[in-house]
C-alpha distance (Angstrom), angle and dihedral (degrees) to the residues before:
residue distance angle dihedral
M1 . . .
N2 3.77 . .
I3 3.79 113.9 .
F4 3.85 91.6 -136.3
I5 3.85 91.2 54.9
V6 3.81 90.4 50.9
I7 3.84 91.4 48.6
F8 3.84 90.5 48.3
I9 3.77 91.7 50.8
L10 3.76 91.6 47.2
I11 3.79 91.7 51.1
L12 3.82 91.4 50.2
N13 3.77 90.8 54.0
I14 3.78 93.4 46.7
V15 3.82 92.0 48.6
N16 3.84 90.9 49.9
V17 3.83 93.7 50.9
F18 3.81 93.7 41.9
A19 3.80 92.7 49.0
M20 3.80 91.4 51.9
Y21 3.80 92.2 46.0
K22 3.81 93.3 51.3
L23 3.80 94.3 44.0
L24 3.80 91.2 56.0
G25 3.80 86.6 66.5
E26 3.77 131.4 -150.4
N27 3.81 96.6 -68.6
V28 3.89 92.0 72.8
E29 3.79 115.9 78.0
K30 3.77 118.9 -113.8
K31 3.84 91.2 -117.1
D32 3.83 91.1 53.7
K33 3.76 90.5 46.5
I34 3.85 92.0 52.2
I35 3.81 91.4 48.5
F36 3.78 92.4 46.4
I37 3.81 93.1 49.7
A38 3.86 93.3 42.8
V39 3.80 92.1 51.4
G40 3.78 92.6 45.7
V41 3.81 95.3 49.1
A42 3.87 91.6 42.9
I43 3.82 91.4 53.4
M44 3.79 91.2 47.5
Y45 3.86 91.1 47.3
G46 3.80 90.1 51.7
L47 3.84 93.7 49.2
V48 3.83 93.5 47.7
S49 3.84 91.3 46.3
L50 3.79 90.4 49.8
V51 3.81 92.4 49.6
Y52 3.81 90.6 48.0
F53 3.82 90.1 49.3
L54 3.81 92.4 50.1
S55 3.80 91.0 47.6
G56 3.82 90.0 54.0
I57 3.80 96.4 56.0
G58 3.83 109.2 123.9
I59 3.83 91.9 18.8
D60 3.79 124.8 108.4
E61 3.82 108.6 -86.7
S62 3.80 96.1 -134.7
T63 3.84 90.3 51.9
S64 3.82 91.6 46.8
E65 3.81 93.3 49.0
A66 3.80 93.2 48.4
G67 3.87 96.1 77.6
R68 3.83 99.8 22.6
D69 3.82 98.5 105.6
L70 3.79 94.6 42.3
I71 3.78 92.8 51.6
T72 3.80 95.9 40.0
F73 3.79 95.7 51.3
T74 3.81 90.3 44.9
F75 3.84 97.7 52.7
V76 3.73 98.7 37.6
P77 3.84 92.7 71.0
V78 3.83 90.8 37.2
N79 3.81 91.3 56.7
G80 3.83 88.6 41.1
L81 3.76 92.9 56.2
C82 3.78 90.4 48.0
T83 3.81 97.8 48.0
L84 3.82 114.6 3.5
T85 3.80 96.1 56.8
F86 3.83 91.8 51.2
F87 3.79 90.8 47.3
T88 3.78 89.9 48.3
S89 3.82 91.7 51.9
S90 3.81 90.9 49.0
Y91 3.76 92.1 46.6
K92 3.80 91.1 52.5
K93 3.81 92.5 51.4
Y94 3.81 88.3 49.0
K95 3.77 91.4 52.4
D96 3.78 90.3 47.3
G97 3.80 90.4 52.0
K98 3.81 93.5 -114.3
L99 3.80 94.9 113.3
E100 3.79 128.1 51.4
I101 3.82 121.4 -131.4
D102 3.88 91.7 -113.4
K103 3.72 92.6 55.4
L104 3.81 91.2 45.2
R105 3.80 89.1 52.3
N106 3.77 91.7 50.0
R107 3.82 90.5 50.4
I108 3.73 90.7 50.4
I109 3.81 90.9 52.6
V110 3.78 91.0 49.4
L111 3.83 91.7 48.0
F112 3.82 89.8 47.7
I113 3.79 92.7 53.1
L114 3.84 89.8 47.4
L115 3.82 90.2 51.3
V116 3.78 91.4 48.8
I117 3.82 90.1 52.0
L118 3.85 90.5 48.0
L119 3.84 92.2 50.0
I120 3.85 93.1 47.8
G121 3.83 89.5 52.0
E122 3.78 91.4 46.2
F123 3.84 90.2 49.6
F124 3.84 90.6 61.7
Y125 3.76 91.3 40.4
F126 3.83 92.7 52.0
K127 3.79 91.5 46.3
N128 3.83 90.5 52.0
I129 3.80 91.9 48.9
Q130 3.80 92.1 49.8
N131 3.86 92.5 46.8
N132 3.78 90.0 51.4
A133 3.76 90.8 48.7
L134 3.76 90.4 49.5
E135 3.83 92.1 51.2
L136 3.84 90.8 49.9
F137 3.83 89.2 49.0
N138 3.85 90.8 50.6
E139 3.79 91.2 47.5
Q140 3.78 91.0 53.1
I141 3.81 90.6 49.1
N142 3.86 90.3 49.6
N143 3.79 92.4 47.3
S144 3.78 91.4 49.3
E145 3.81 90.8 50.4
E146 3.77 91.4 47.5
N147 3.79 90.5 50.0
S148 3.75 89.9 49.2
E149 3.81 91.3 51.8
M150 3.79 92.1 47.2
E151 3.83 90.3 49.9
S152 3.79 91.5 48.7
Q153 3.81 91.1 48.2
N154 3.79 91.1 48.9
N155 3.79 90.6 48.2
T156 3.79 89.1 49.4
E157 3.80 92.1 49.9
E158 3.80 91.6 47.5
N159 3.81 90.5 48.9
S160 3.78 91.0 49.6
E161 3.82 91.0 48.3
T162 3.80 91.0 48.4
N163 3.82 90.8 48.5
A164 3.77 90.0 49.4
E165 3.79 91.2 50.5
V166 3.78 89.9 48.9
E167 3.78 91.2 49.4
N168 3.76 91.0 48.6
E169 3.81 91.5 50.4
E170 3.82 90.4 49.1
T171 3.76 90.4 49.3
N172 3.78 91.5 49.9
N173 3.76 91.7 48.3
I174 3.78 90.9 50.0
E175 3.77 91.2 48.8
E176 3.83 91.7 47.7
S177 3.79 90.8 48.8
N178 3.81 90.5 49.2
N179 3.77 91.6 48.5
I180 3.81 89.8 50.4
E181 3.75 91.8 48.5
S182 3.79 91.6 48.4
E183 3.77 90.3 49.1
N184 3.79 91.3 49.2
I185 3.79 89.4 49.1
E186 3.79 91.9 49.8
E187 3.80 90.6 48.0
N188 3.77 91.3 49.4
S189 3.82 91.4 47.9
I190 3.80 91.7 49.8
G191 3.83 89.8 47.4
E192 3.75 92.4 50.9
I193 3.80 92.1 48.6
E194 3.82 90.7 50.3
N195 3.75 91.0 48.8
K196 3.77 91.0 51.7
V197 3.81 91.5 47.3
E198 3.85 89.9 51.4
E199 3.82 91.8 47.9
N200 3.78 90.6 51.4
N201 3.76 92.3 49.9
I202 3.75 90.7 50.5
I203 3.79 92.1 50.0
E204 3.79 91.6 49.6
């Protein structure tokens, strides 16, 4: 994974947590702040993971798992900045007595609707990403198979050429040996004829 992407995701998560921490104000104890932030981030993580899981139904598991952590840890702080920070601000005003319970409930409903819209949009976005990843994965497999077939064909052609060369060499060797044998036979025949002629001359 690219180091710049990791740094960007880390910064997003830090900004989300820091914003929630500051918005809770000084009147809330640190322990309560930590619990509030942990619960909010955990709920958001669970929702994003669920949406990613649902978007990956029908897609190869290995392909779906490949980008799960990257996408999850990117969209958890994004959704948090869009919803949790506003909920934190409203909750602080309610604790300070500046916001009535009815208005807090209305804000929670609005933020919930906004979160649902975000998650629906992310569902289709996650599904598109996973489909594209699956297509790239299949293309790589097809390319590797094509390369393997081409290599096997090249090896077959090279072997056939080698065999043809070997056969040609064997044929040439056989022809040369036949020529040598025929030359030897001719020389022997000529020698025998000459010997017979000499013998006849001696007898005469």
